[in-house]
LOKE-808655 format. One line per 2 residues: their letters; for each residue x negated, y, z of C-alpha. Coordinates in Angstrom, 3 decimals, always signed. Example, Ala and Ser with C-alpha at 12.3 -4.5 7.8 and 13.67 -1.06 7.14 Angstrom:
# LOKE-808655
as	-12.300:-4.500:+7.800  -13.670:-1.060:+7.140
//
This chain:
# LOKE-808655
mi	-83.049:-62.018:+16.249  -80.398:-62.303:+13.545
ql	-80.105:-65.268:+11.216  -78.185:-64.777:+7.990
sg	-77.452:-67.320:+5.288  -75.279:-67.534:+2.220
iv	-74.440:-69.459:-0.920  -73.034:-68.293:-4.268
gg	-70.245:-70.887:-4.094  -67.080:-70.805:-6.180
kt	-65.845:-73.225:-8.824  -67.985:-72.123:-11.772
pv	-71.407:-70.550:-12.361  -71.532:-66.735:-12.261
kv	-72.685:-64.979:-15.435  -75.023:-62.004:-14.940
gp	-75.913:-59.648:-17.792  -79.478:-58.823:-18.828
rk	-81.345:-56.676:-16.270  -78.182:-56.492:-14.114
tl	-77.867:-56.810:-10.336  -75.060:-58.762:-8.659
ll	-74.190:-58.117:-5.000  -73.881:-61.483:-3.227
qq	-73.460:-60.536:+0.427  -72.964:-57.429:+2.532
iv	-72.928:-57.157:+6.308  -72.933:-54.288:+8.793
ir	-75.720:-54.123:+11.387  -76.131:-51.688:+14.246
vk	-79.708:-50.614:+14.969  -80.364:-48.926:+18.313
kg	-82.270:-45.643:+18.463  -86.019:-46.091:+18.366
rk	-85.719:-49.617:+16.905  -86.512:-51.107:+13.502
lv	-84.779:-53.717:+11.391  -87.455:-56.119:+10.130
ln	-87.056:-58.913:+7.571  -89.173:-61.635:+9.204
nl	-88.504:-64.720:+7.079  -86.758:-65.383:+3.785
nf	-86.051:-68.724:+2.164  -84.125:-68.731:-1.104
lf	-83.442:-70.992:-4.055  -81.980:-69.827:-7.356
nn	-81.842:-72.581:-9.975  -82.946:-70.129:-12.664
ea	-86.402:-68.532:-12.318  -85.177:-65.404:-14.133
fa	-83.433:-64.333:-10.912  -85.049:-62.301:-8.149
ik	-83.509:-61.792:-4.734  -83.208:-58.246:-3.403
ie	-82.646:-57.455:+0.280  -81.928:-53.823:+1.146
aq	-80.722:-51.745:+4.068  -78.582:-48.799:+3.029
ps	-78.551:-45.847:+3.302  -82.257:-46.389:+4.092
pg	-84.714:-46.698:+1.174  -86.036:-49.963:+2.682
kf	-85.883:-52.961:+0.348  -87.645:-56.232:-0.387
va	-87.624:-58.015:-3.759  -88.915:-61.550:-4.399
rg	-89.171:-62.935:-7.935  -89.557:-66.400:-9.384
ga	-86.246:-67.980:-8.464  -87.349:-69.524:-5.162
gd	-89.533:-68.934:-2.149  -90.249:-69.536:+1.507
lt	-91.681:-66.186:+2.545  -92.727:-64.274:+5.653
pn	-92.590:-60.649:+4.491  -92.335:-58.929:+7.904
kv	-90.952:-55.983:+5.947  -89.429:-53.018:+7.794
lf	-86.081:-52.386:+6.103  -84.911:-49.624:+8.443
nn	-86.700:-47.501:+11.041  -84.223:-45.748:+13.321
nt	-85.994:-42.590:+14.393  -82.792:-40.498:+14.417
ge	-82.322:-40.296:+18.183  -79.030:-42.232:+18.194
dq	-77.787:-45.711:+17.271  -77.196:-46.168:+13.528
ti	-74.973:-48.483:+11.511  -76.461:-49.731:+8.251
fl	-75.358:-52.021:+5.430  -77.575:-55.025:+4.744
lv	-77.155:-56.045:+1.086  -78.265:-59.301:-0.537
sa	-78.303:-59.244:-4.340  -79.465:-61.347:-7.284
vn	-81.307:-59.493:-10.043  -81.406:-60.947:-13.561
ts	-84.920:-60.011:-14.681  -84.510:-61.440:-18.187
rt	-83.410:-59.715:-21.375  -80.526:-62.134:-21.882
st	-77.416:-63.037:-19.895  -77.898:-65.968:-17.564
el	-75.942:-67.735:-14.838  -76.251:-68.129:-11.096
sr	-75.490:-71.663:-9.979  -72.764:-72.261:-7.405
sd	-75.411:-73.919:-5.200  -77.884:-70.989:-5.247
sw	-78.518:-70.012:-1.636  -80.574:-67.969:+0.838
rm	-81.441:-67.854:+4.535  -83.263:-65.119:+6.405
tl	-84.187:-64.042:+9.902  -84.211:-60.397:+10.900
kr	-85.473:-58.746:+14.057  -84.127:-55.533:+15.631
//
């Protein structure tokens, strides 16, 4: 089980253009052969409901998007299925997506926490 959390932080709010995605966090995870990386739980709070959170495992096509600015979810979403025959290293990316047609700001206190299972 892996637990990952983060906060926007900084000294000022972060401006995000209309329909733009801002990478907030990136980590490297090794997934053993024959195993999956599963997003079990996700809790997030963005002070602006125009933002969605996007969790993706690259180079895999696996991703999970939650809208509405906040949530306490149990997606049990497979982000990566390692059926390659050898251990793989993937990038887990956490991003904020501005779903509105105008620029808006992420608050310094916007945050997320998730648990993943390998």
